[in-house]
C-alpha distance (Angstrom), angle and dihedral (degrees) to the residues before:
residue distance angle dihedral
X1 . . .
X2 3.80 . .
X3 3.79 90.5 .
X4 3.78 89.9 52.6
X5 3.81 92.6 49.5
X6 3.81 90.9 49.1
X7 3.80 91.0 46.8
X8 3.81 107.7 98.7
X9 3.78 92.1 -161.4
X10 3.79 91.0 51.3
X11 3.80 91.2 50.2
X12 3.80 90.7 49.9
X13 3.81 89.8 50.9
X14 3.82 90.7 49.6
X15 3.80 91.5 50.5
X16 3.82 92.4 48.6
X17 3.80 88.7 50.2
X18 3.81 90.0 50.4
X19 3.80 90.4 49.6
X20 3.79 89.4 49.1
X21 3.82 90.4 55.4
X22 3.80 90.9 45.0
X23 3.81 90.7 55.4
X24 3.78 89.2 62.1
X25 3.82 87.8 76.0
X26 3.84 96.0 68.6
X27 3.79 90.1 37.4
X28 3.80 90.8 54.1
X29 3.81 89.1 49.4
X30 3.80 89.6 53.6
X31 3.82 89.8 48.4
X32 3.81 90.7 51.8
X33 3.79 89.6 49.2
X34 3.81 90.1 53.7
X35 3.81 90.4 50.4
X36 3.79 90.7 49.5
X37 3.80 93.0 50.8
X38 3.80 91.1 45.8
X39 3.81 90.1 51.6
X40 3.79 89.1 49.6
X41 3.81 89.9 53.8
X42 3.82 89.9 53.3
X43 3.80 88.7 51.8
X44 3.79 90.4 52.0
X45 3.81 90.7 49.8
X46 3.81 89.8 53.0
X47 3.80 90.1 46.7
X48 3.81 91.2 52.0
X49 3.81 89.0 48.6
X50 3.81 90.3 52.4
X51 3.79 92.1 51.0
X52 3.81 98.6 41.8
X53 3.81 121.2 8.8
X54 3.77 134.3 -46.6
X55 3.77 135.6 -147.2
X56 3.79 111.0 -37.5
X57 3.79 134.7 -134.4
X58 3.80 125.3 179.6
X59 3.78 122.3 -153.9
X60 3.77 117.8 175.6
X61 2.87 167.0 -50.5
X62 3.77 99.0 -122.3
X63 3.80 133.4 150.0
X64 3.81 117.8 -113.7
X65 3.80 117.0 -159.8
X66 3.81 120.9 -168.1
X67 3.78 112.1 -166.6
X68 3.78 141.4 161.3
X69 3.78 121.5 -118.2
X70 3.80 118.8 -158.0
X71 3.79 127.4 -166.1
X72 3.79 141.1 153.7
X73 3.76 124.9 -116.1
X74 3.82 116.4 -178.0
X75 3.81 89.6 -16.9
X76 3.80 89.1 -54.4
X77 3.80 119.4 122.8
X78 3.80 112.6 -120.1
X79 3.81 117.9 -161.0
X80 3.79 118.9 -171.4
X81 3.77 130.0 176.5
X82 3.77 112.3 -132.9
X83 3.78 135.9 -174.3
X84 3.77 128.8 -152.9
X85 3.80 131.1 -173.4
X86 3.78 127.0 -151.3
X87 3.80 118.2 -160.7
X88 3.81 124.0 -157.0
X89 3.77 118.3 -98.0
X90 3.83 89.9 -142.6
X91 3.78 126.3 26.2
X92 3.81 126.5 -177.3
X93 3.77 120.6 -180.0
X94 3.80 126.5 -177.4
X95 3.78 130.5 174.5
X96 3.78 138.0 169.8
X97 3.79 114.2 -151.4
X98 3.80 119.9 -148.4
X99 3.79 106.8 -165.1
X100 3.80 126.6 -151.3
X101 3.79 138.3 161.9
X102 3.78 134.6 -115.3
X103 3.79 121.3 -159.6
X104 3.77 132.6 -148.7
X105 3.78 106.1 -175.3
X106 3.81 107.4 -52.7
X107 3.80 92.7 -20.7
X108 3.77 126.6 88.6
X109 3.79 141.9 -167.3
X110 3.79 128.4 -156.2
X111 3.80 115.8 -127.1
X112 3.78 133.6 171.2
X113 3.77 142.0 -154.6
X114 3.80 112.0 -140.7
X115 3.78 123.8 -163.0
X116 3.81 98.4 -146.9
X117 3.80 126.2 -162.0
X118 3.83 120.3 -173.1
X119 3.79 115.6 -169.2
X120 3.78 134.7 167.0
X121 3.78 143.6 94.4
X122 3.81 142.3 -95.4
X123 3.80 121.3 -134.7
X124 3.83 107.9 -106.8
X125 3.81 91.1 -147.1
X126 3.81 89.7 68.5
X127 3.79 90.2 58.9
X128 3.77 93.0 42.9
X129 3.81 89.3 59.8
X130 3.81 89.0 63.1
X131 3.82 94.8 63.8
X132 3.79 94.4 101.2
X133 3.82 95.0 42.8
X134 3.80 122.3 102.2
X135 3.80 96.3 -121.8
X136 3.81 118.6 -160.4
X137 3.80 96.7 -177.9
X138 3.77 140.4 -16.6
X139 3.80 126.1 -162.5
X140 3.77 143.6 169.2
X141 3.82 109.9 -121.4
X142 3.81 134.5 -164.7
X143 3.78 117.9 -174.2
X144 3.82 121.6 -148.8
X145 3.79 122.7 -173.6
X146 3.79 93.8 -139.8
X147 3.80 112.4 17.4
X148 3.83 91.4 -170.8
X149 3.80 84.8 80.4
X150 3.83 92.6 64.2
X151 3.77 97.1 107.7
X152 3.79 98.9 166.2
X153 3.79 137.4 3.7
X154 3.80 111.9 -146.6
X155 3.80 130.9 178.2
X156 3.80 113.4 -8.7
X157 3.80 114.4 -171.0
X158 3.81 127.9 170.1
X159 3.81 125.4 172.0
X160 3.82 89.8 -4.8
X161 3.81 92.1 -57.9
X162 3.78 132.4 102.9
X163 3.78 113.1 -111.0
X164 3.78 134.1 -161.5
X165 3.76 118.8 -131.9
X166 3.78 132.1 -148.4
X167 3.82 129.3 -156.3
X168 3.79 120.6 -97.1
X169 3.79 132.6 27.4
X170 3.79 104.1 -121.5
X171 3.79 90.3 -126.1
X172 3.80 123.6 119.1
X173 3.80 93.3 -152.5
X174 3.81 92.9 48.0
X175 3.81 106.8 26.0
X176 3.81 101.8 158.7
X177 3.78 125.2 73.3
X178 3.80 133.3 55.6
X179 3.81 139.2 -78.6
X180 3.78 140.4 -164.7
X181 3.83 122.1 -145.2
X182 3.82 113.2 -126.8
X183 3.77 135.6 -164.7
X184 3.78 116.8 -139.0
X185 3.80 91.9 -149.8
X186 3.81 91.6 59.0
X187 3.79 93.8 55.4
X188 3.78 123.9 92.3
X189 3.78 103.9 -130.6
X190 3.79 95.0 -174.0
X191 3.80 95.9 77.6
X192 3.81 136.2 33.9
X193 3.78 114.4 -75.3
X194 3.78 105.6 -125.5
X195 3.79 125.5 -160.2
X196 3.80 134.0 -162.5
X197 3.81 112.7 -173.9
X198 3.80 122.3 176.4
X199 3.79 130.9 -179.0
X200 3.81 142.6 148.3
X201 3.79 113.2 -114.3
X202 3.80 128.8 -169.7
X203 3.78 121.7 -157.5
X204 3.78 145.1 159.9
X205 3.79 115.5 -106.3
X206 3.80 101.6 -51.1
X207 3.78 133.1 67.3
X208 3.81 117.9 -178.1
X209 3.79 132.7 173.0
X210 3.78 131.8 -162.4
X211 3.84 112.3 -127.0
X212 3.77 92.1 -127.3
X213 3.80 100.2 163.4
X214 3.76 131.7 88.4
X215 3.79 82.6 -122.0
X216 3.81 114.5 23.6
X217 3.79 131.6 -170.8
X218 3.81 121.7 179.6
X219 3.80 125.5 -174.6
X220 3.80 122.6 -174.8
X221 3.79 127.7 178.0
X222 3.78 138.7 170.7
X223 3.79 142.9 164.4
X224 3.84 87.4 -121.0
X225 3.80 107.0 106.6
X226 3.81 98.8 -156.2
X227 3.82 111.4 68.4
X228 3.78 124.8 164.4
X229 3.79 111.0 -157.8
X230 3.79 110.7 -140.2
X231 3.79 139.6 179.5
X232 3.80 133.2 57.0
X233 3.79 94.0 -53.7
X234 3.78 132.6 55.7
X235 3.81 118.5 -147.6
X236 3.78 116.6 -91.9
X237 3.80 88.7 -138.1
X238 3.79 134.1 14.8
X239 3.78 136.8 174.4
X240 3.81 115.9 -161.3
X241 3.80 123.5 178.7
X242 3.80 140.2 142.7
X243 3.81 87.6 -83.4
X244 3.81 92.7 59.9
X245 3.78 137.8 -90.2
X246 3.77 142.2 -76.9
X247 3.79 123.4 -166.0
X248 3.80 136.8 176.7
X249 3.81 131.2 -157.9
X250 3.80 126.0 -166.0
X251 3.81 126.9 -171.7
X252 3.79 142.9 148.5
X253 3.78 138.0 -153.4
X254 3.81 91.7 -93.5
X255 3.80 91.7 61.4
X256 3.80 97.0 38.0
X257 3.83 102.8 33.0
X258 3.78 81.6 -150.8
X259 3.80 97.7 154.0
X260 3.79 94.3 58.1
X261 3.81 93.8 42.1
X262 3.79 91.8 48.4
X263 3.79 95.2 49.7
X264 3.80 91.2 45.7
X265 3.79 93.1 50.5
X266 3.80 100.7 44.9
X267 3.80 102.4 29.3
X268 3.78 102.0 40.7
X269 3.82 97.1 35.6
X270 3.77 89.7 -125.5
X271 3.75 124.1 154.8
X272 3.79 107.2 -75.6
X273 3.81 96.0 -149.3
X274 3.80 94.9 118.3
X275 3.79 92.1 47.6
X276 3.81 90.8 49.6
X277 3.79 89.0 53.9
X278 3.81 91.4 57.9
X279 3.78 94.7 86.8
X280 3.77 139.2 128.3
X281 3.75 123.7 -168.7
X282 3.77 150.8 103.9
X283 3.79 140.1 -88.9
X284 3.82 118.3 -149.0
X285 3.77 100.5 -140.4
X286 3.77 136.8 176.9
X287 3.82 98.4 -119.7
X288 3.79 94.6 -143.2
X289 3.82 114.1 -0.3
X290 3.79 121.9 -160.0
X291 3.81 93.5 -99.5
X292 3.78 92.0 53.8
X293 3.80 90.9 44.7
X294 3.80 90.0 50.0
X295 3.81 89.8 51.2
X296 3.78 89.6 52.2
X297 3.81 90.9 47.0
X298 3.81 90.4 54.7
X299 3.81 89.1 50.4
X300 3.80 88.1 59.2
X301 3.83 91.7 48.8
X302 3.80 89.3 92.8
X303 3.78 89.3 60.6
X304 3.82 94.3 47.5
X305 3.80 95.5 48.1
X306 3.79 91.8 43.9
X307 3.80 92.2 52.5
X308 3.80 94.2 47.2
X309 3.81 93.8 46.6
X310 3.79 90.3 45.1
X311 3.83 91.2 52.3
X312 3.81 91.7 55.0
X313 3.78 91.3 43.7
X314 3.81 89.5 53.6
X315 3.80 88.7 46.6
X316 3.78 88.5 58.4
X317 3.78 90.2 45.8
X318 3.81 100.3 50.8
X319 3.80 102.0 29.4
X320 3.80 100.0 31.2
X321 3.80 88.1 -128.9
X322 3.82 108.4 148.0
X323 3.80 120.0 -137.2
X324 3.79 115.0 -157.8
X325 3.83 118.2 -127.9
X326 3.81 89.2 -122.0
X327 3.80 88.4 58.8
X328 3.81 89.7 52.0
X329 3.80 87.7 52.2
X330 3.82 95.1 51.8
X331 3.80 91.0 47.4
X332 3.80 91.3 50.3
X333 3.81 92.7 49.4
X334 3.81 90.8 49.6
X335 3.81 89.4 52.8
X336 3.82 91.1 48.7
X337 3.81 91.5 48.4
X338 3.80 88.8 60.2
X339 3.82 90.2 71.8
X340 3.80 93.4 49.6
X341 3.81 89.6 51.8
X342 3.80 89.2 47.7
X343 3.80 97.3 54.5
X344 3.82 94.7 40.5
X345 3.81 95.1 51.2
X346 3.81 97.1 37.3
X347 3.82 89.4 68.8
X348 3.80 89.1 62.1
X349 3.81 107.0 25.9
X350 3.80 101.4 30.2
X351 3.78 123.2 -108.7
X352 3.81 99.6 -79.6
X353 3.80 97.2 52.7
X354 3.80 91.4 39.6
X355 3.79 89.9 53.6
X356 3.81 91.8 50.7
X357 3.81 93.6 48.5
X358 3.83 93.4 45.1
X359 3.80 93.2 46.6
X360 3.82 92.9 49.2
X361 3.81 92.1 46.1
X362 3.81 93.7 47.9
X363 3.81 93.0 44.2
X364 3.81 93.2 48.1
X365 3.80 92.4 50.2
X366 3.79 93.7 48.6
X367 3.80 93.0 43.8
X368 3.81 91.5 55.5
X369 3.80 91.3 44.7
X370 3.80 94.3 48.2
X371 3.82 90.9 46.8
X372 3.78 90.0 57.7
X373 3.79 93.6 39.7
X374 3.82 92.6 53.9
X375 3.80 93.3 32.1
X376 3.80 87.8 -130.0
X377 3.81 123.7 107.4
X378 3.80 92.3 -165.8
X379 3.79 92.8 56.1
X380 3.81 89.8 48.3
X381 3.81 90.5 52.3
X382 3.81 91.6 48.8
X383 3.80 90.4 49.8
X384 3.82 90.5 49.9
X385 3.80 92.0 50.0
X386 3.81 91.4 50.1
X387 3.81 92.4 47.5
X388 3.80 91.3 48.2
X389 3.81 89.3 51.0
X390 3.80 89.6 51.4
X391 3.80 90.8 51.3
X392 3.80 88.2 49.5
X393 3.80 91.6 53.6
X394 3.78 90.9 48.7
X395 3.82 90.5 49.8
X396 3.79 88.4 56.6
X397 3.81 89.9 51.1
X398 3.79 91.7 50.9
X399 3.81 92.3 50.8
X400 3.80 93.2 51.1
X401 3.81 111.7 91.4
X402 3.79 101.8 -178.7
X403 3.80 103.1 25.8
X404 3.82 102.7 37.6
X405 3.81 94.6 106.4
X406 3.79 97.1 47.2
X407 3.82 91.6 43.5
X408 3.81 91.2 50.3
X409 3.79 91.9 47.6
X410 3.81 91.9 50.0
X411 3.82 91.3 48.3
X412 3.81 91.7 51.3
X413 3.79 90.7 47.2
X414 3.82 92.4 49.5
X415 3.80 93.5 49.3
X416 3.80 94.0 45.8
X417 3.80 90.5 47.5
X418 3.82 91.2 51.1
X419 3.82 92.0 49.5
X420 3.81 93.3 47.8
X421 3.81 92.5 47.6
X422 3.81 96.2 51.6
X423 3.82 92.0 45.8
X424 3.80 97.9 40.6
X425 3.84 93.6 104.3
X426 3.80 97.0 43.0
X427 3.82 114.6 120.5
X428 3.78 98.3 -150.5
X429 3.82 95.0 -169.8
X430 3.80 92.1 47.0
X431 3.82 90.4 49.2
X432 3.80 90.1 51.7
X433 3.83 91.1 49.9
X434 3.81 91.4 49.4
X435 3.78 90.6 48.5
X436 3.78 91.0 50.2
X437 3.81 91.3 47.6
X438 3.82 91.1 51.5
X439 3.79 90.3 51.8
X440 3.82 91.0 48.8
X441 3.79 91.7 51.2
X442 3.80 90.1 47.2
X443 3.80 91.8 51.7
X444 3.85 91.0 46.6
X445 3.81 91.2 53.0
X446 3.76 91.2 48.2
X447 3.83 91.3 50.8
X448 3.78 90.4 48.2
């Protein structure tokens, strides 16, 4: 331990390590700032949802029958109001989502307009069984999570006839949507009752649909190239490219148990949590937004600072050119300032341009400083080129979604291997003794 304390090189290494740890304070402050701005963006998204329309979920169509049941108990007439729900035997849903953005200051939220088509049929035998029931009302119902997103109602056809729809569903558990009153006597109960319902729906980010049919097919498409498939069911087929995506889901009542869950939720007033989980849909996401990219950039700050400090430490080692601790400190602060520039400008320029501007600014500053520090313009230019290359490599890591971790690990391994190879023959104690001897000779000459 005494040898280490008397070793000037060892003390310099310990101080650089201490400075490296100390630099984590401003870096952590930048990381907290990124988290704060990201949280603010989520607040803006929620605010936009409150003032326009939020995430959407479609459940329906289904037929709601309100009827009166009479019976006698101890010669006393008992009258009870009942409600029954009929689900379609086949249900096909298709929608094309056109995405767009809304801004609130510098923050934005991604919305969509979906042209929705609901097609299918109800089994006529289910309606025929209601002939002997004292029906109060019967209606076709479509539930929408946020009915403010119903921009336009297009063709509405049920049982080969145009129908008129009214707002609301009349259900406490599913209040938003629309319904159409029906008359049982006007319906042909000898053949399936087909429906073709079309409307334009606006939503924020997510669109989900409940697989309400005995046989359900859902097709969603969009020109947005970054879908995240959500819900209890993944699509059976999907095609994702730079031109957008198209996905298809297929299910049946055996896999969803939707009939039992639906009746339990709406008839018995039970908690509808299990029914709400039976969803299939998509979320239009930004694959890596600028806040997330900035977070990842800060995570790589340890690597950048380590490499820069190590390069100056090796410069001292091989060229006996001392670097003052204050100079290490200024270099470290300049490297940390890069991340503050990145997050501040990415909110206005986008991440890519902000990264370019920040990297060029940081590299230029350090190149000029190193040129003066080493009293050599050429060395400063070489340092700037190397630092700019490092920033370029890190930019590639940040853009990679699936291979960022393995690429970062390989880069760290390559750099560490290079450093260990070029220093494998260095006698650190001998170098410290030579350095001490040179200083002693220098002092002796000065005294003489």
